[in-house]
ChimeraX commands (.cxc) that place a marker at each C-alpha (Angstrom):
marker #1 position 27.70,34.00,-0.80 radius 0.5
marker #1 position 27.10,31.00,1.43 radius 0.5
marker #1 position 28.43,27.52,1.33 radius 0.5
marker #1 position 26.80,25.50,-1.45 radius 0.5
marker #1 position 25.57,28.40,-3.54 radius 0.5
marker #1 position 26.90,28.97,-7.03 radius 0.5
marker #1 position 27.59,32.52,-8.10 radius 0.5
marker #1 position 27.95,33.88,-11.62 radius 0.5
marker #1 position 31.75,33.52,-11.60 radius 0.5
marker #1 position 31.61,29.86,-10.62 radius 0.5
marker #1 position 28.90,29.23,-13.21 radius 0.5
marker #1 position 31.05,30.72,-15.97 radius 0.5
marker #1 position 34.03,28.60,-14.90 radius 0.5
marker #1 position 31.90,25.44,-14.92 radius 0.5
marker #1 position 30.50,26.26,-18.37 radius 0.5
marker #1 position 34.00,26.93,-19.72 radius 0.5
marker #1 position 35.23,23.57,-18.39 radius 0.5
marker #1 position 32.26,21.78,-19.96 radius 0.5
marker #1 position 32.98,23.51,-23.27 radius 0.5
marker #1 position 36.63,22.43,-23.12 radius 0.5
marker #1 position 35.80,18.83,-22.23 radius 0.5
marker #1 position 32.97,18.15,-24.67 radius 0.5
marker #1 position 33.54,20.71,-27.40 radius 0.5
marker #1 position 30.96,22.98,-28.95 radius 0.5
marker #1 position 29.49,20.40,-31.31 radius 0.5
marker #1 position 28.57,17.83,-28.64 radius 0.5
marker #1 position 26.88,20.19,-26.19 radius 0.5
marker #1 position 23.52,20.39,-28.07 radius 0.5
marker #1 position 23.36,16.59,-28.15 radius 0.5
marker #1 position 24.09,16.39,-24.44 radius 0.5
marker #1 position 21.43,19.01,-23.70 radius 0.5
marker #1 position 18.92,17.11,-25.85 radius 0.5
marker #1 position 19.64,13.86,-24.01 radius 0.5
marker #1 position 19.33,15.59,-20.66 radius 0.5
marker #1 position 16.02,17.15,-21.66 radius 0.5
marker #1 position 14.63,13.81,-22.83 radius 0.5
marker #1 position 15.71,12.17,-19.60 radius 0.5
marker #1 position 14.01,14.83,-17.51 radius 0.5
marker #1 position 10.85,14.58,-19.64 radius 0.5
marker #1 position 10.70,10.78,-19.23 radius 0.5
marker #1 position 11.28,11.10,-15.50 radius 0.5
marker #1 position 8.41,13.59,-15.15 radius 0.5
marker #1 position 6.18,11.36,-17.30 radius 0.5
marker #1 position 6.96,8.40,-15.08 radius 0.5
marker #1 position 6.17,10.41,-11.97 radius 0.5
marker #1 position 2.85,11.63,-13.35 radius 0.5
marker #1 position 2.02,8.08,-14.48 radius 0.5
marker #1 position 2.66,6.82,-10.97 radius 0.5
marker #1 position 0.38,9.48,-9.50 radius 0.5
marker #1 position -2.37,8.65,-12.02 radius 0.5
marker #1 position -2.09,4.94,-11.28 radius 0.5
marker #1 position -2.30,5.44,-7.54 radius 0.5
marker #1 position -5.33,7.72,-7.88 radius 0.5
marker #1 position -7.02,5.28,-10.27 radius 0.5
marker #1 position -6.66,2.41,-7.82 radius 0.5
marker #1 position -8.39,4.28,-5.00 radius 0.5
marker #1 position -12.19,4.37,-5.18 radius 0.5
marker #1 position -13.79,7.80,-5.13 radius 0.5
marker #1 position -16.30,8.85,-2.48 radius 0.5
marker #1 position -19.19,8.20,-4.89 radius 0.5
marker #1 position -17.90,4.70,-5.62 radius 0.5
marker #1 position -17.53,4.00,-1.90 radius 0.5
marker #1 position -21.07,5.21,-1.26 radius 0.5
marker #1 position -22.42,3.07,-4.12 radius 0.5
marker #1 position -20.59,0.00,-2.79 radius 0.5
marker #1 position -21.93,0.62,0.72 radius 0.5
marker #1 position -25.51,0.87,-0.61 radius 0.5
marker #1 position -25.10,-2.38,-2.55 radius 0.5
marker #1 position -23.75,-4.15,0.53 radius 0.5
marker #1 position -26.63,-2.82,2.63 radius 0.5
marker #1 position -29.19,-4.22,0.14 radius 0.5
marker #1 position -27.65,-7.70,0.36 radius 0.5
marker link #1:1,2 radius 0.2
marker link #1:2,3 radius 0.2
marker link #1:3,4 radius 0.2
marker link #1:4,5 radius 0.2
marker link #1:5,6 radius 0.2
marker link #1:6,7 radius 0.2
marker link #1:7,8 radius 0.2
marker link #1:8,9 radius 0.2
marker link #1:9,10 radius 0.2
marker link #1:10,11 radius 0.2
marker link #1:11,12 radius 0.2
marker link #1:12,13 radius 0.2
marker link #1:13,14 radius 0.2
marker link #1:14,15 radius 0.2
marker link #1:15,16 radius 0.2
marker link #1:16,17 radius 0.2
marker link #1:17,18 radius 0.2
marker link #1:18,19 radius 0.2
marker link #1:19,20 radius 0.2
marker link #1:20,21 radius 0.2
marker link #1:21,22 radius 0.2
marker link #1:22,23 radius 0.2
marker link #1:23,24 radius 0.2
marker link #1:24,25 radius 0.2
marker link #1:25,26 radius 0.2
marker link #1:26,27 radius 0.2
marker link #1:27,28 radius 0.2
marker link #1:28,29 radius 0.2
marker link #1:29,30 radius 0.2
marker link #1:30,31 radius 0.2
marker link #1:31,32 radius 0.2
marker link #1:32,33 radius 0.2
marker link #1:33,34 radius 0.2
marker link #1:34,35 radius 0.2
marker link #1:35,36 radius 0.2
marker link #1:36,37 radius 0.2
marker link #1:37,38 radius 0.2
marker link #1:38,39 radius 0.2
marker link #1:39,40 radius 0.2
marker link #1:40,41 radius 0.2
marker link #1:41,42 radius 0.2
marker link #1:42,43 radius 0.2
marker link #1:43,44 radius 0.2
marker link #1:44,45 radius 0.2
marker link #1:45,46 radius 0.2
marker link #1:46,47 radius 0.2
marker link #1:47,48 radius 0.2
marker link #1:48,49 radius 0.2
marker link #1:49,50 radius 0.2
marker link #1:50,51 radius 0.2
marker link #1:51,52 radius 0.2
marker link #1:52,53 radius 0.2
marker link #1:53,54 radius 0.2
marker link #1:54,55 radius 0.2
marker link #1:55,56 radius 0.2
marker link #1:56,57 radius 0.2
marker link #1:57,58 radius 0.2
marker link #1:58,59 radius 0.2
marker link #1:59,60 radius 0.2
marker link #1:60,61 radius 0.2
marker link #1:61,62 radius 0.2
marker link #1:62,63 radius 0.2
marker link #1:63,64 radius 0.2
marker link #1:64,65 radius 0.2
marker link #1:65,66 radius 0.2
marker link #1:66,67 radius 0.2
marker link #1:67,68 radius 0.2
marker link #1:68,69 radius 0.2
marker link #1:69,70 radius 0.2
marker link #1:70,71 radius 0.2
marker link #1:71,72 radius 0.2
view
């Protein structure tokens, strides 16, 4: 086991500490909040990618614009 890797023993210890700190009833709420946060983050990333691709003209649009400029 190298530096920075988490083995099964360390994972169990971390989970036990989380259970002691937050209690069993709050963990589902924390997991739900974490899941929603991750989902919103991914949605924001995909929205950014869609926006950047929508702003760039496609090859067909570039060709059409070039033909229109050549006619003028």
